[in-house]
Steps between C-alpha positions, in 0.01 A plus 500: 500500500263540799558874494439512124169313532390742770600805294339384174204285613443589864552133593655427838677163490780357710843392381411138574189520277712634216759224552237222485336657196831526312572134575159399362574699184824308447749757630798403717740705716834442325818680409519655152740342251769741378517519121748669270416823316344474152755373249590663172464212252683682221798583721508140623492368142776734382732417790448126461559518126824688563622238749406213267682672213815534712477132594462394137795711388724404794855440381722222629717740705200660668294411806139572589383516862173556680555690826297557816530542879339337800511549877590258778332587831596363837129534575362185327237505228194327640362221283311172510644210702377166634377510861256304713139607500431753773873558564637802318875470471691797650752677275774690689575848368799725576465796730645724228471410134815509286526449127736446209450555129605259225550632147509221244546455127399195296709414194225422252732296276664272759249518789778601740381728780729761657428706808647750746384603847466841664330675792283721277331495163679787328728589211806372687349151518413506129849621406649225715308248290612667175861478613452132587368431150778697331765303689331163441444557128823676409503329161162646404518823306143599593267422792126565462286531814120509509410704809182632658418867554639531852683827567819314599539393136454849357705718731763744378775279641376198305467703179856622540636146543304379196630793295859435607469135396490623136226266391604193699209542743153537346190539720157415355188605697236235565127586478371665815295290745558178304680244722416225250750660259791450743586132567708599804168551679451122481840443662408734785163331542665160539760643740241651732275193479786268600711718733339811648146376557459416873879495543650477850847643433649684793709743295530635146824310436325167549206606281732625226694174513182299440398733216836481323513123538152482342614708202824305455336157512240587235734630233444528209153657482312439174180705513235627263412854403142604565449270798322689776649421842172599665340195340737285706350609832370166621216421736582278798511128412 
């Protein structure tokens, strides 16, 4: 900005002068807030209408699931915590971060939540979850899954498995960049708020054990569509 003022106005001012002036004008030095790309309201409406229609017409021998993935990091998520004034609490971090992925599916009818674990977020993890659902709900003639637009849900391998299921597996795309349309986002929010924030687990096995115990103890999950998980981000008490 100092260089621009010199080039356009011939004014020679220091960086400190510019900083004080910006503060007086109400500006602050802060990080930008990432936002999602512009949404297509018509596409969002059409996809939601399709999902609601499937839910209304769901037969007794069919199941409907919302699906999503989340990541468990050995490196803890830093969040608010109580500590004495003037004494910032240290949070140990691993020398090398390691991570696991959880792929989960929420049975919208019963509230039962199913999940599988893998080292990477890919088609193999998604197919592992599909196989888990097919084995658990053997009596269901059709399983509907609402999924986001991640490439692991649209790969050639996944399409082949869906085609070979002969109509038993049906994937329904959710609107892009709309976490409020997937209630599993609320489950992940609660999991990270209770387990991964400021955690002190020494290894991934311990962290995964806490996460799975959290999910097991809170079954069944009865959530609402259209609830934005970002609205749940609380300020410190």
